[in-house]
C-alpha positions in Angstrom: 158.4 47.1 109.3 159.9 43.7 108.9 157.2 41.6 106.9 158.4 39.9 103.8 159.8 36.7 105.3 156.7 36.0 107.4 153.8 33.8 106.5 150.7 34.5 104.5 147.1 34.0 106.1 144.9 31.6 104.1 141.9 33.5 105.0 142.3 36.1 102.4 140.2 36.4 99.3 141.6 38.8 96.6 139.0 40.3 94.3 141.0 43.0 92.7 141.5 41.3 89.5 138.2 40.3 88.9 135.6 41.6 86.4 132.3 42.1 87.4 129.6 44.7 88.5 128.5 45.8 92.1 124.9 44.6 93.3 123.1 43.5 96.2 121.4 44.8 99.1 122.5 48.0 101.1 122.5 47.3 104.8 119.6 48.6 107.0 120.0 50.2 110.4 122.0 48.0 113.1 125.5 47.1 114.0 124.6 43.3 112.9 124.1 44.7 109.5 126.3 47.6 109.1 130.2 47.4 109.0 132.4 49.1 111.3 135.4 50.9 109.7 138.4 52.8 110.1 138.3 54.8 106.9 134.8 55.2 106.2 134.5 58.6 107.6 137.4 60.0 105.6 135.5 60.8 102.5 132.0 60.0 103.1 132.1 61.4 106.6 133.5 64.9 105.2 130.5 64.8 103.0 128.1 64.0 106.1 129.5 66.6 108.2 129.4 69.5 105.7 125.7 68.3 105.0 124.5 67.4 108.2 123.3 64.3 107.0 124.2 60.9 109.1 127.2 59.2 107.8 125.2 56.1 108.4 122.9 57.2 105.6 125.2 57.9 103.0 127.4 54.8 103.2 124.2 52.4 103.6 125.5 50.8 106.7 129.3 50.8 106.6 129.5 52.4 110.1 127.6 51.7 113.3 124.1 52.4 112.5 121.0 53.4 114.9 118.1 51.6 113.5 116.3 48.3 114.3 117.9 46.6 111.4 114.4 46.0 109.8 114.9 48.5 106.9 116.8 47.5 103.7 117.1 48.8 100.3 118.4 47.4 96.7 120.9 48.8 94.6 121.8 46.9 91.4 124.6 47.8 88.8 123.1 48.5 85.4 123.3 45.7 83.0 126.6 46.2 80.5 128.3 48.2 83.1 130.7 45.2 84.6 134.2 46.2 84.8 136.5 44.0 82.7 139.2 41.6 84.6 142.8 43.1 84.9 146.1 41.9 85.7 147.3 43.0 89.2 150.5 45.1 89.2 153.6 44.2 90.8 152.7 47.0 93.3 149.2 45.3 93.7 150.7 42.0 94.3 153.2 43.2 97.2 150.2 45.0 98.8 148.2 41.9 98.7 151.1 40.0 100.1 151.5 42.6 102.9 147.9 42.4 103.9 148.0 38.8 103.9 151.1 38.8 106.2 149.5 41.2 108.6 146.3 39.1 108.9 148.6 36.1 109.8 150.4 38.0 112.4 146.9 38.9 114.0 145.9 35.3 113.5 149.1 34.3 115.5 148.4 37.0 118.2 145.0 36.5 119.1 144.7 32.5 118.7 147.0 32.3 121.8 145.7 35.3 123.7 142.1 33.8 123.5 143.1 30.4 124.5 144.7 31.9 127.7 141.4 33.1 128.4 139.9 29.4 127.8 138.3 30.7 124.5 138.9 29.6 120.8 139.7 32.5 118.4 137.5 32.5 115.1 139.7 33.7 112.4 138.1 36.4 110.3 138.4 36.8 106.4 139.8 39.5 104.6 138.7 40.6 101.1 140.9 42.7 99.1 138.8 44.7 96.3 139.2 47.2 93.8 136.4 49.9 93.4 133.2 48.0 94.6 132.4 44.7 95.8 129.6 43.1 98.0 129.6 42.1 101.6 127.2 40.5 103.8 126.7 44.0 105.1 125.7 45.5 101.7 127.7 46.8 98.7 131.0 48.3 99.4 132.9 50.8 97.7 136.3 52.7 97.8 134.5 55.8 99.6 133.6 53.8 102.3 137.1 52.8 103.3 138.2 49.5 105.0 135.5 48.2 107.2 134.6 45.0 109.1 131.2 43.3 108.5 130.0 41.3 111.6 127.5 39.4 109.4 130.3 37.6 107.4 132.9 38.1 109.9 135.3 39.6 107.2 137.2 42.8 106.7 137.0 44.7 103.4 139.8 46.4 101.8 140.4 48.5 98.8 144.3 48.7 98.9 144.0 51.9 97.2 143.2 53.4 100.6 146.8 53.3 101.5 147.8 55.4 98.7 144.9 57.8 99.8 146.2 57.7 103.5 149.6 58.5 102.3 149.0 61.2 99.6 146.0 62.9 100.8 146.3 62.5 104.7 150.0 62.7 105.0 150.1 59.2 106.9 152.5 57.1 104.8 154.5 53.9 106.0 154.0 50.4 105.8 153.3 50.0 109.6 150.5 52.9 109.3 148.8 50.4 106.8 149.4 47.6 109.3 147.6 49.5 111.9 144.6 49.9 109.4 144.4 46.2 109.0 145.0 45.4 112.7 142.2 48.2 113.8 139.6 46.3 111.7 140.7 42.9 113.3 140.1 44.8 116.4 136.4 45.2 115.6 136.4 41.3 114.9 137.5 40.7 118.6 134.9 42.9 119.7 132.5 41.1 117.7 133.6 37.7 119.1 133.4 38.9 122.7 129.8 40.0 122.1 130.6 43.7 122.5 129.2 44.8 119.3 126.0 43.2 120.0 125.9 44.9 123.5 126.8 48.3 122.1 123.8 47.7 119.5 121.2 47.1 121.9 122.3 50.2 123.9 122.2 52.6 120.9 118.6 51.5 120.2 117.7 53.0 123.2 120.0 56.1 123.1 119.8 59.6 121.6 122.0 60.5 118.6 124.3 62.2 120.6 124.7 59.1 123.2 124.8 56.6 120.2 127.7 58.5 118.6 129.4 58.5 122.3 129.2 54.5 122.1 130.4 54.4 118.7 133.5 56.6 119.9 134.2 54.1 122.5 134.0 51.0 120.2 136.5 52.6 117.7 138.9 53.7 120.5 138.7 50.0 121.5 139.6 48.7 118.3 142.7 51.2 118.2 143.7 49.7 121.4 143.3 46.4 120.4 145.5 47.2 117.1 148.1 48.4 119.7 147.6 44.8 121.7 148.6 43.2 118.5 151.7 45.4 117.8 152.8 44.7 121.2 152.8 41.0 120.9 154.1 40.8 117.3 157.0 42.7 118.0 157.9 40.5 121.1 157.6 37.6 119.1 158.8 38.6 115.9 160.9 41.7 116.3 158.9 43.5 113.2 159.3 47.1 114.3 161.8 49.4 112.7 162.8 53.1 113.4 160.1 55.1 112.8 157.3 52.5 112.7 155.7 53.4 115.8 155.4 57.1 114.9 154.0 56.2 111.4 151.1 54.2 113.3 150.4 57.2 115.5 150.5 59.8 112.8 147.9 57.6 110.9 145.5 57.4 114.1 145.9 61.1 114.5 145.5 61.9 110.7 141.7 60.2 110.8 140.7 61.9 114.2 137.1 63.4 114.1 138.3 66.6 115.2 141.0 66.9 112.5 139.0 65.8 109.8 136.3 68.2 110.5 138.5 71.0 111.1 140.2 70.1 107.7 136.8 70.2 105.8 134.5 72.7 107.6 136.9 74.9 109.7 135.3 73.8 113.1 134.4 70.8 115.1 131.1 69.5 116.5 132.0 66.9 119.4 128.7 65.8 119.6 129.0 64.3 116.1 132.1 62.5 116.7 132.1 58.7 115.8 135.9 57.7 116.1 137.3 59.8 118.6 139.7 62.7 118.4 143.2 62.5 117.2 144.4 62.6 120.6 142.1 59.9 122.1 143.0 57.5 119.1 146.8 57.9 119.7 146.4 57.4 123.6 144.2 54.2 122.9 146.6 52.6 120.3 149.6 53.6 122.7 147.7 51.9 125.6 147.4 48.7 123.6 151.0 48.9 122.6 152.6 49.5 125.9 150.3 47.0 127.8 149.7 44.4 125.4 146.6 43.4 127.3 143.0 43.1 126.2 141.8 43.9 129.7 143.6 47.5 129.4 141.4 48.1 126.4 138.1 48.7 128.1 137.1 52.1 126.8 133.6 51.7 128.3 134.7 52.4 132.0 135.3 55.9 133.0 136.6 58.6 130.9 138.2 58.3 127.5 
C-alpha cells in the first residue's frame, strides 16, 4: 500500500509514550456506552465462547451490549502501579504515522461523500495507546482490540494489535492494518447516520440470539464501509499495490466468528455470532470495494 507521501490527520492523540495508570468507569449495557470493535472478540471472545459468558460482560462494554445503559461499575488502578513514560521506537513512530495517514484518507473520502448527500461529515478522533487507557465508553486494554466509542466519537487502537494480527492470525500486510482502521471508521459513519442508536433500541426488545444477529449486520456493514473507503481512496490516489486486496480479505476472513470458534473450541455456534462468518466478512468488504457506495452497504435488508 502506498501511504508514506500522504498527509497525516490532525485528529490523532498518541498516548503510547505516556506514563500513568488505568482507571475510570467500565461501561454498562447499551450501544451508547459500549464501543464497537473489529478485534475485541479475538482474545476476549475466545474466552467467552469457551466459557459461555457473554463477551460484553467480559470486556465491560467494548462491543454492542444488550442492557439498558443504566448499570455501571468502577475500576481503578492500584496506587503506585502507574507505568513509566517510555520513548517510542522507530517502528512505533512508523505505525503512528501510518494510522494518521489512513485516518486522513478516510476523512478525505467520507467528507465529500456526505456532502454529496447534503450532510456534513464529523471527523472522528483516533487514540493510539499501549496496554491500557481510558475512553468515554470505559476502561480499554489491549485484549479488547481496536474499537469505536460512540460516546466520544473516537477510535481506540493499541498498535500492537497489528503484530497480533500478523503473527497469531496470519493476516500480515499494511493494507490489512488499514482495513482494520477503516472498519472502525465505518462504525463512526454508522453512528453519524443514526444507525447505531436504532439498532440499540431494537436490541433492547430482542432475544439474545436476535440481538447477536443485529450485531452481525452492524459489523458487516462496517466491513462494507471499509471497502467503500478503499474504492475511493484508490480511485483518487492509487494507493493499492499488488496483493493489497488479498491482504484485506485475508484479514477479514481471519477474524470471522466461525473461524475463531473452530480454532478455539473445535466447533461453531452460529447463534452466538456477533461479527459474521469469514465468508460474510469478505463478501461485504468486497461489496463496498466494488460498488463504492454507502447505499450498497445496507446489510439490514434481506439475507447477508
